[in-house]
PADRENZA-96630 format. One line per 2 residues: number of its first residue (from 1); their letters; for each residue z, y, x of C-alpha. Coordinates in Angstrom, 2 decimals, always signed. Layout:
N
NUM = a = Z/Y/X | ...
//
This chain:
383
1 = mh = +0.02/-0.23/+0.11 | -1.30/+3.42/+1.19
3 = qk = +1.83/+5.54/+2.24 | +0.97/+9.03/+3.06
5 = ha = +3.83/+10.40/+4.46 | +6.63/+8.79/+7.13
7 = kl = +9.12/+6.70/+5.05 | +12.46/+8.70/+6.32
9 = tr = +16.10/+8.40/+5.31 | +17.55/+11.45/+3.91
11 = pn = +20.84/+13.31/+4.36 | +22.95/+13.11/+1.17
13 = yg = +22.35/+16.66/-0.34 | +22.25/+17.93/-3.65
15 = qf = +21.13/+21.19/-4.63 | +22.93/+23.08/-2.54
17 = ar = +25.13/+21.04/+0.24 | +26.37/+17.40/+0.97
19 = ne = +29.74/+18.12/-1.39 | +29.28/+20.51/-3.92
21 = wa = +31.16/+20.68/-7.48 | +29.97/+22.60/-10.30
23 = ii = +32.73/+24.17/-13.06 | +31.15/+23.91/-15.75
25 = gt = +32.63/+24.41/-19.42 | +34.69/+27.75/-19.89
27 = pc = +34.07/+31.60/-19.41 | +32.04/+32.53/-16.10
29 = gn = +35.47/+34.52/-15.51 | +37.75/+31.60/-15.74
31 = iq = +35.33/+29.89/-13.46 | +35.40/+32.87/-10.61
33 = ql = +38.82/+32.51/-10.99 | +39.45/+29.41/-10.54
35 = ay = +37.05/+28.95/-8.03 | +38.81/+31.86/-6.02
37 = qi = +42.34/+30.15/-6.32 | +40.69/+27.05/-4.86
39 = id = +39.00/+28.21/-1.86 | +42.03/+30.17/-1.24
41 = ql = +44.06/+26.84/-0.84 | +41.16/+24.87/+1.01
43 = sk = +39.82/+28.03/+3.27 | +43.20/+27.68/+5.44
45 = ky = +41.71/+24.17/+6.72 | +38.08/+24.03/+5.48
47 = ka = +34.80/+25.63/+5.08 | +34.45/+26.52/+1.36
49 = sy = +31.63/+28.41/-0.21 | +30.75/+29.68/-4.10
51 = vd = +28.14/+29.98/-5.46 | +27.67/+32.15/-8.95
53 = ad = +25.02/+34.12/-10.73 | +24.92/+38.16/-11.91
55 = hk = +27.03/+37.74/-15.16 | +26.32/+41.05/-16.81
57 = na = +22.55/+41.15/-16.21 | +22.49/+37.29/-17.20
59 = dg = +24.48/+36.62/-20.49 | +26.65/+39.69/-20.79
61 = ee = +29.83/+38.32/-19.53 | +32.14/+40.82/-17.76
63 = vi = +33.85/+39.26/-14.13 | +37.28/+39.24/-14.52
65 = nt = +38.35/+39.25/-10.90 | +36.24/+42.24/-9.33
67 = kt = +37.42/+40.66/-5.78 | +34.65/+38.87/-4.04
69 = am = +34.90/+34.91/-2.85 | +34.89/+36.20/+0.43
71 = sf = +38.17/+38.26/+0.33 | +39.73/+34.83/-0.75
73 = ga = +39.00/+33.39/+2.53 | +34.93/+32.16/+1.42
75 = hl = +32.84/+31.20/+4.44 | +29.61/+32.01/+2.23
77 = ey = +29.34/+33.57/-1.15 | +25.42/+33.58/-3.18
79 = td = +25.00/+35.22/-6.14 | +21.85/+35.07/-8.19
81 = ki = +21.29/+38.51/-8.90 | +18.38/+37.89/-11.38
83 = th = +16.25/+40.88/-9.91 | +16.96/+39.66/-5.99
85 = hr = +19.24/+37.14/-4.93 | +22.44/+38.10/-2.73
87 = fd = +22.71/+37.02/+0.68 | +20.10/+39.65/+0.10
89 = tk = +16.87/+38.44/-0.28 | +13.83/+38.41/-2.79
91 = ad = +12.70/+35.21/-1.10 | +12.22/+32.41/-4.00
93 = ln = +14.90/+30.15/-3.37 | +14.84/+26.32/-4.09
95 = sf = +17.61/+23.54/-3.17 | +15.33/+23.37/+0.58
97 = qf = +16.12/+27.30/+1.53 | +19.86/+26.71/-0.20
99 = rq = +20.78/+23.55/+2.36 | +19.91/+25.49/+5.09
101 = yf = +22.42/+28.23/+4.31 | +25.19/+25.75/+3.06
103 = ne = +24.87/+23.29/+5.74 | +28.09/+24.17/+7.41
105 = qd = +30.33/+23.96/+4.73 | +32.71/+21.52/+3.37
107 = iv = +32.71/+22.13/-0.09 | +30.60/+24.48/-2.58
109 = lv = +31.91/+25.37/-5.67 | +29.14/+26.04/-8.24
111 = ng = +29.27/+28.10/-11.54 | +28.01/+25.18/-13.60
113 = nh = +27.29/+27.44/-16.73 | +24.46/+28.56/-14.63
115 = fk = +23.39/+25.64/-11.82 | +23.77/+21.80/-11.52
117 = ak = +25.63/+20.24/-8.87 | +26.35/+16.90/-7.62
119 = kq = +30.07/+16.55/-9.15 | +31.53/+18.38/-11.72
121 = iv = +34.85/+20.02/-13.07 | +34.69/+19.76/-17.02
123 = vi = +36.94/+22.48/-18.54 | +37.65/+21.80/-22.16
125 = dp = +37.79/+25.14/-23.75 | +36.97/+25.70/-27.31
127 = kk = +35.43/+29.56/-26.45 | +32.46/+27.36/-24.65
129 = ek = +32.56/+24.18/-26.69 | +29.07/+25.09/-28.20
131 = sl = +27.83/+25.49/-24.65 | +29.06/+22.24/-23.53
133 = qk = +27.36/+20.47/-26.01 | +24.11/+22.13/-25.02
135 = kl = +24.76/+20.82/-21.06 | +25.61/+17.21/-21.11
137 = dr = +23.25/+16.53/-19.25 | +24.52/+17.99/-16.48
139 = lt = +27.42/+15.96/-16.69 | +26.32/+13.70/-13.91
141 = dv = +29.46/+12.30/-11.65 | +32.84/+14.07/-13.55
143 = rl = +35.73/+14.20/-11.11 | +38.24/+16.28/-12.96
145 = il = +38.76/+17.15/-16.68 | +40.79/+20.42/-17.17
147 = mt = +42.20/+21.39/-20.42 | +43.29/+25.08/-21.60
149 = ke = +46.15/+26.64/-23.43 | +43.56/+26.33/-26.60
151 = at = +42.55/+22.84/-25.96 | +44.30/+20.24/-28.12
153 = ai = +42.16/+17.21/-27.26 | +39.19/+15.98/-25.25
155 = pp = +36.21/+16.35/-28.06 | +34.17/+13.30/-29.01
157 = yl = +31.38/+14.15/-27.99 | +32.34/+14.43/-24.42
159 = kd = +34.05/+11.06/-24.98 | +31.00/+9.70/-26.48
161 = hl = +29.02/+10.68/-23.47 | +31.31/+9.49/-20.49
163 = en = +31.72/+6.10/-20.42 | +34.43/+5.89/-17.52
165 = id = +36.65/+8.93/-19.25 | +39.62/+6.95/-19.17
167 = qi = +39.22/+6.46/-15.59 | +38.83/+10.60/-14.77
169 = pt = +41.58/+12.81/-13.83 | +43.03/+14.90/-16.42
171 = cs = +45.37/+17.96/-16.17 | +45.73/+21.43/-17.51
173 = le = +43.45/+24.62/-15.99 | +46.98/+26.27/-14.55
175 = dl = +47.80/+22.92/-12.55 | +46.60/+24.17/-9.36
177 = pt = +48.23/+22.39/-7.16 | +46.97/+19.03/-8.71
179 = ih = +43.44/+20.64/-8.59 | +44.09/+21.27/-4.99
181 = ql = +45.44/+17.97/-4.21 | +42.49/+16.20/-5.71
183 = ie = +39.34/+17.85/-4.00 | +41.25/+17.86/-0.27
185 = ad = +41.27/+14.39/-0.89 | +37.67/+14.04/-1.84
187 = iv = +36.77/+16.29/+1.17 | +38.70/+13.86/+3.38
189 = qq = +37.08/+10.71/+1.86 | +34.03/+12.48/+2.16
191 = tp = +34.45/+12.27/+6.28 | +31.39/+11.15/+7.49
193 = vl = +31.39/+7.29/+9.57 | +31.15/+7.06/+12.82
195 = ng = +28.57/+5.55/+14.65 | +28.50/+5.01/+18.67
197 = lv = +25.47/+5.78/+20.69 | +25.01/+5.13/+24.39
199 = la = +22.74/+7.29/+26.15 | +20.35/+4.41/+28.32
201 = gg = +17.37/+6.14/+28.21 | +17.12/+8.51/+31.30
203 = ks = +14.46/+7.76/+34.03 | +17.52/+7.70/+36.90
205 = qr = +15.35/+9.20/+39.60 | +17.91/+10.75/+41.62
207 = mg = +19.73/+7.62/+41.50 | +16.64/+5.61/+42.43
209 = kd = +17.48/+2.91/+40.03 | +18.36/+2.34/+36.19
211 = kg = +22.11/+3.71/+36.17 | +22.50/+1.99/+32.87
213 = li = +21.95/-1.40/+34.88 | +24.83/-0.35/+37.87
215 = sy = +27.85/-2.50/+37.19 | +31.35/-0.68/+38.18
217 = hg = +33.15/-3.37/+35.97 | +31.75/-6.69/+35.62
219 = qp = +28.47/-6.04/+33.92 | +25.75/-3.21/+33.25
221 = qr = +27.28/-0.03/+32.67 | +25.43/+0.71/+29.50
223 = ay = +26.99/-2.32/+27.77 | +30.53/-1.31/+29.11
225 = va = +30.30/+1.96/+27.49 | +29.15/+0.24/+24.18
227 = dl = +32.11/-2.18/+24.24 | +34.31/+0.97/+24.82
229 = la = +32.28/+3.06/+22.07 | +32.75/-0.47/+19.62
231 = ef = +36.87/+0.10/+19.03 | +35.99/+3.32/+17.50
233 = cq = +32.60/+3.39/+15.60 | +31.35/+1.26/+12.36
235 = et = +28.32/+0.56/+14.26 | +27.14/+1.07/+18.04
237 = fi = +23.76/+1.76/+19.57 | +22.11/+1.95/+23.06
239 = sf = +19.09/+4.69/+22.90 | +15.88/+3.87/+25.07
241 = rq = +13.20/+6.20/+25.80 | +9.92/+4.80/+24.14
243 = gq = +8.33/+1.92/+26.48 | +11.82/+1.69/+28.52
245 = vs = +11.62/-1.98/+29.32 | +15.06/-4.47/+29.14
247 = dr = +15.41/-6.90/+31.83 | +18.48/-8.00/+30.18
249 = pl = +19.72/-8.93/+26.54 | +21.38/-6.83/+24.56
251 = ky = +23.73/-7.35/+22.12 | +23.79/-4.30/+20.51
253 = pi = +20.80/-2.58/+18.58 | +18.25/-0.17/+20.04
255 = ie = +17.34/+2.93/+19.04 | +14.31/+3.96/+20.71
257 = dr = +13.73/+8.23/+21.37 | +11.27/+9.22/+18.52
259 = fq = +11.11/+12.52/+20.09 | +10.08/+11.78/+23.31
261 = gl = +10.45/+13.73/+26.73 | +13.30/+15.70/+25.22
263 = gp = +15.92/+13.64/+27.00 | +19.59/+13.51/+25.77
265 = fg = +18.53/+16.03/+23.09 | +15.79/+13.53/+21.58
267 = ai = +18.19/+10.57/+21.89 | +20.80/+12.42/+19.67
269 = ts = +18.25/+13.61/+17.22 | +16.55/+10.44/+17.03
271 = af = +20.10/+8.71/+15.86 | +20.01/+11.08/+13.20
273 = lh = +16.59/+10.29/+12.12 | +17.91/+7.12/+11.72
275 = qp = +21.19/+7.65/+10.06 | +21.42/+11.28/+9.03
277 = nh = +24.86/+11.03/+6.90 | +26.65/+9.45/+9.74
279 = aw = +28.51/+11.42/+12.85 | +27.27/+10.32/+16.18
281 = lv = +29.71/+9.56/+19.17 | +27.49/+10.28/+21.81
283 = va = +28.30/+8.83/+25.50 | +26.14/+9.02/+28.49
285 = cd = +25.87/+6.01/+30.36 | +26.57/+7.24/+34.02
287 = lp = +30.40/+8.04/+33.33 | +31.66/+5.49/+35.28
289 = ll = +35.61/+6.48/+35.18 | +35.34/+6.79/+31.12
291 = dq = +38.31/+4.97/+29.59 | +39.23/+3.71/+26.34
293 = at = +42.17/+6.19/+26.40 | +39.60/+9.53/+27.25
295 = lk = +37.21/+8.42/+23.95 | +40.27/+7.66/+21.86
297 = yl = +41.70/+11.46/+22.52 | +38.89/+12.49/+21.47
299 = ve = +38.39/+10.58/+18.64 | +41.67/+11.76/+17.03
301 = nr = +41.15/+15.38/+17.72 | +37.89/+15.27/+15.81
303 = qp = +37.40/+18.30/+13.86 | +34.77/+16.96/+11.22
305 = sn = +34.66/+20.66/+9.71 | +32.89/+22.35/+13.29
307 = ia = +29.22/+20.85/+13.96 | +30.50/+18.94/+16.84
309 = ta = +34.18/+17.89/+18.62 | +33.78/+18.25/+22.41
311 = yn = +35.95/+18.26/+25.99 | +35.29/+20.95/+27.93
313 = sp = +33.92/+20.44/+31.27 | +36.69/+20.27/+33.81
315 = vn = +33.90/+21.58/+36.39 | +32.50/+24.34/+34.88
317 = ef = +34.52/+25.19/+31.58 | +30.89/+24.37/+29.40
319 = pe = +31.08/+22.06/+27.05 | +30.30/+18.41/+27.38
321 = pl = +27.70/+17.50/+25.05 | +27.17/+13.75/+26.30
323 = ia = +30.64/+12.51/+25.51 | +30.90/+14.48/+22.00
325 = iw = +31.14/+13.85/+18.52 | +28.38/+15.06/+16.78
327 = ep = +28.67/+15.75/+12.85 | +25.94/+15.12/+10.34
329 = ks = +25.92/+19.09/+9.95 | +24.53/+19.36/+13.48
331 = yp = +21.34/+17.85/+12.41 | +19.82/+20.62/+11.13
333 = vl = +21.17/+22.90/+13.91 | +19.38/+20.90/+16.71
335 = lq = +16.31/+20.82/+14.80 | +16.54/+24.44/+14.57
337 = fl = +17.07/+24.90/+18.52 | +14.02/+23.15/+18.99
339 = aq = +12.17/+25.23/+16.58 | +12.90/+28.14/+18.58
341 = gy = +12.12/+26.20/+21.58 | +15.11/+24.95/+23.25
343 = sc = +16.11/+21.06/+23.99 | +19.49/+21.51/+25.54
345 = pr = +22.19/+19.71/+23.71 | +25.03/+21.98/+25.68
347 = kv = +23.08/+24.90/+25.07 | +23.68/+24.11/+21.00
349 = li = +27.11/+23.69/+21.69 | +27.75/+26.79/+23.25
351 = ns = +25.93/+29.09/+20.76 | +27.31/+26.76/+17.96
353 = dv = +30.98/+26.53/+15.55 | +32.32/+23.52/+18.05
355 = hl = +35.60/+22.59/+18.13 | +36.65/+22.15/+21.82
357 = id = +39.44/+20.31/+23.74 | +40.48/+19.85/+27.53
359 = ap = +40.30/+16.42/+28.36 | +43.91/+14.31/+29.37
361 = eg = +42.34/+13.43/+32.87 | +39.80/+15.79/+33.62
363 = dk = +37.97/+13.03/+36.22 | +37.40/+10.62/+33.58
365 = lm = +34.26/+12.69/+32.62 | +32.82/+12.46/+36.29
367 = nv = +29.18/+11.58/+36.11 | +26.96/+10.05/+38.61
369 = nh = +23.86/+10.77/+39.59 | +23.16/+9.95/+43.19
371 = pe = +23.95/+7.15/+45.49 | +26.31/+8.91/+47.72
373 = el = +28.40/+9.58/+44.47 | +28.01/+6.04/+43.36
375 = eq = +29.35/+4.67/+46.58 | +32.17/+7.03/+46.53
377 = vk = +33.29/+5.69/+42.85 | +32.68/+2.78/+43.70
379 = ka = +35.48/+3.10/+46.46 | +37.55/+4.73/+44.07
381 = lg = +37.61/+1.64/+41.46 | +37.81/-0.97/+44.51
383 = k = +34.63/-2.46/+44.42
//
């Protein structure tokens, strides 16, 4: 069967972002107020955003709170102003553009009276009962039902529409601690699964032989590193350049570079092309002193809210991109740098929102590129 386009694994995006919640079923002023209260709590730990429309021009409703989401700690706010868009642009916006804007957000709260989102919070409010009945098609994944003071019960039409309504948490619209607890628990649950990637696709020109096959610990270094990563990752892969021939059987699957000639940058982006919804613990194969404790410290200090978690180099204080955790939100950022003509992973980290930490033992990050360094490390290891 003819297929016009390449078959790619797509990220788990909604209309705006990976994790988005529409609040629907009550006047827009109430939605805005609730969104601001949620953002005020979440912004202490997460990047939260808000999507809304210009109510006065759209449907005549006045906004209760004259402040913006930014004053409550939001990292980004988008408003459809009817005649133009605010962040501010007159360009036509659709889900493809929205996803770029909201890529680095941990959660996006959406006014469900105007926009759709992957998950929903339904407010039972007699004032908006007729409006909610007309928008039942938007209720595809209801995670929470909120009752206003005027609401006496969940209406029958909603019970008929939601087959799993008995399993959906229900509480008062004013019960902010419960609302916050449920949403934060979902953010934690959405933490991307961690995969491992051993970078073994280099040509080793300075060393004069394949660095991935050098034995420091009784086996090829690429296999040794893969075994270390397997302790912390759901799946572990070894990255090869295209055309690279392995003269030893591998127990770990291979990801071949799909972005050729870009070195480690191409390996990382190829891993995301393979599994764009997973985070990647990326480690080069030329770190013979790397141990389990150093990796454990990196994983324990992981901050999924940032695009990456990396060690500061003990040599020059720049981020170490080749022993780092790259989150799924870093994938579009990497491609943006590539589109501007840059293929240096370190440059991406230096110029992005990254969580940087110092290694407990800086010498564990030493990389070996030359024969002289190889002999020095072998002596240090007693080989």
